[in-house]
C-alpha positions in Angstrom: 25.8 217.4 186.6 22.6 215.1 187.5 21.9 213.6 190.8 18.9 211.4 192.0 17.3 209.8 195.0 15.1 206.9 195.2 12.4 206.3 197.8 11.5 202.4 197.5 8.3 200.6 198.8 6.2 203.7 199.5 3.0 202.5 200.6 0.7 204.2 198.1 -0.7 203.6 194.8 1.7 204.7 191.8 -1.3 206.3 190.1 -1.9 208.8 193.1 1.6 209.7 193.3 2.0 210.5 189.3 -0.7 213.2 189.8 1.6 215.0 192.2 4.8 214.2 190.5 3.6 215.8 187.0 3.2 219.1 189.0 6.9 219.5 190.0 8.6 218.2 186.7 10.7 220.9 184.9 10.4 223.3 187.9 13.4 225.0 189.9 14.2 222.7 193.0 13.7 225.5 195.4 10.3 226.3 194.0 9.2 223.0 194.1 10.1 222.5 197.7 7.9 225.4 198.5 5.1 224.3 196.3 4.9 220.6 197.8 3.8 221.5 201.4 0.9 223.4 199.7 -0.5 220.2 198.1 -2.9 218.7 200.5 -2.1 215.0 199.6 0.0 212.2 201.0 1.9 211.8 197.9 3.3 215.4 198.2 5.0 214.6 201.5 6.7 211.6 199.9 7.8 213.2 197.0 8.9 216.2 199.1 11.1 213.7 201.2 12.6 212.2 198.2 13.4 215.7 196.7 15.2 217.0 199.8 17.2 213.8 199.5 18.1 214.4 195.9 19.0 218.2 196.7 21.1 217.1 199.6 22.7 214.4 197.5 23.7 217.3 195.0 25.1 219.6 197.6 27.5 217.1 199.3 28.6 215.0 196.4 28.8 217.8 193.6 28.8 221.1 195.6 25.8 222.6 193.9 23.6 224.7 195.4 19.8 224.2 195.9 18.8 227.4 193.8 20.8 226.4 190.8 19.0 222.7 190.6 15.9 221.8 188.6 13.7 219.0 188.8 14.9 216.9 185.7 12.2 214.0 186.2 10.1 212.4 188.7 9.6 208.8 187.8 6.9 206.7 189.6 7.2 202.8 189.2 5.1 200.2 190.6 6.6 198.2 193.6 5.3 195.0 194.9 1.6 194.6 195.8 0.5 193.0 199.2 -2.0 190.8 198.5 -4.9 190.5 201.0 -8.4 189.0 201.3 -11.8 190.4 202.7 -14.3 188.2 203.8 -17.5 188.1 201.7 -21.0 186.3 201.6 -21.3 182.9 202.2 -18.0 182.0 203.5 -16.1 183.3 200.3 -13.3 185.6 200.1 -12.6 188.6 197.7 -8.9 189.4 197.0 -7.7 193.0 196.8 -4.2 194.4 196.4 -2.3 197.0 198.5 -0.1 198.8 196.0 3.4 200.1 196.6 5.5 202.5 194.7 9.0 203.2 193.8 9.6 207.3 193.4 12.7 208.4 191.6 13.7 212.0 191.5 16.5 213.4 189.4 17.8 216.8 189.7 20.3 218.7 187.4 22.2 221.9 187.4 21.8 221.9 183.6 18.9 223.9 182.0 16.0 221.8 180.8 15.7 222.0 177.2 12.1 222.8 176.0 10.9 220.4 173.2 10.9 221.8 169.4 7.7 222.9 168.3 7.3 221.4 164.6 
């Protein structure tokens, strides 16, 4: 049974979050929850919060223990960007974008099948 959790409008660039997301895909959920606090990046905290929510959803909705769950996928999508301007020389302005992310964590009690090597 698959369960998911979504963290929308996280104030961090999706590119930075994807680096941490790759580390936990396919791992046991309990193992991933122990690993994330050891990663010294803000994205680890955001993913940990979302993973805890997905595990809690599986426990309450489907009565599945956290030890049986595996992280099926962590998908980081791009959210809306806040557009801001910074003053520049001679009265001009340079635009820049403050990016946001949507983090989706899917956990499952089914074993992850490894891809076949051809």
